[in-house]
N, C-alpha and C positions, 0 to 999 in steps of 0.2 A: 509448463513453462512456455511452450510455443505460443499458446493462445494469449498469454499475458504479453509476450514480446510482440505479437502481431497487433494487439490492441494499442500498445504504446507507439508502434511504428505507424499505424493508421492515424492516430491522433496527431503525431508529428507532421505527417504529410498534409493533413487538413489544415493545421495551423500555419504551416509554412506556405501553403497556397493562398491563404487569406491575407498574407502580408508580404511586403516587398523585402523586408529585412529578415535576418535570422531570428527565429523564435526560440524561446526557452520554455520547456515544459517542466513543471514541478511534479515530481512523483513522490508520493508518500510511501515510505517503507515500513511495514508493520511485521516484524519477524514473529511476534507472538511467542509461542512456546516450542520446546523440543527442536525438531529438525528445521523448523522455520528459521532458526538462528544460523543455520548453515545455508539453506536454500536462498533466502533473500539476499544476503551479501553476494552469493554466486550470481544471482540474477542481475544484481547491480553491475558486477564486473562484465557480464555479457553485454548489457546495454551500453556501458561506457566504451566497450571495445568496438562497437559497430561503426563502420565507416559512414561518412556523411551522405553517400548516395543511398544508403539503406535507412539511416536515421537523419532526416533533414532538419532536425532541431537540436539545440543544445539541451542537455538534461541537467536539472538541479534536483537533488534528493533531500528529502526531509525524513529524519528518523522519528517514528511515532510508536506509542505504546498501546498494548492491549493484550489480553490473554488471561489464562487461569493463574499463572505465576504472578502476574501484575495484580490480579484480584487478591491473592494471598497476602501481598505486601501492602496494598493500598485500599482494599475493600470495594473496589470497582473493577470490572473486567474491561470496560470500554470507557476510558476517561473522556470528559468533555473537551479537553485540550486536543485530543486526537480527532474528535468529530469536527471541532472548529477549524482545525488545520485542513482537514479533508474538504470541508465545505468552502473555505475561504481562500486557501493558499495552493491547493493541489489540483492538477489537471487529471490525475489518475493515481492509482495506488496498487501496490503489490502486497498481498496479505498472506503471511506464512501459516504454518500449522497451529492449531489451537488445541491444547490439552483439555481433556474433559475428565472431571472427577468420576471415579467408579461408583460413587454414591451421591445422594442429594446433599448439596452444600447450601446452607441457608444464605440467601442474598446473591448467589451466583446465577448468572444467566449467560448464555453463549455470546461472546462479543461479535461473532460473525452474524448471528441472527439479529442482534441489536443494531449492527451497522446496516444491515439490509433494510430494517424497518426505518431507522432514522434518516437514511439516505434515499428512501423510497426506491429501493432497487428490487 
């Protein structure tokens, strides 16, 4: 959590120093599966509670989907809408935990691996 917080903080400082006005950063929130549904909302609360001398930008949050449970409902683990939002609307993202099936599931591939490939990370 510290490294994610530090990344958001550094991005905020960079964008604030590039402009004279207050900057808004858009952060994609991808809770994914399991404990991610608890961790990501808690991380959001931490970010929202930071004073302006620590976080010199306003934060806007976008809820996004991905994960094995999403795959079970929709047939895809990393929806194109999530990728499009990350590429076009978000300055950064927080990605929660991803469940993995204990056996091979036809058509399923890890959304975090897909995200890394499609975002060239």
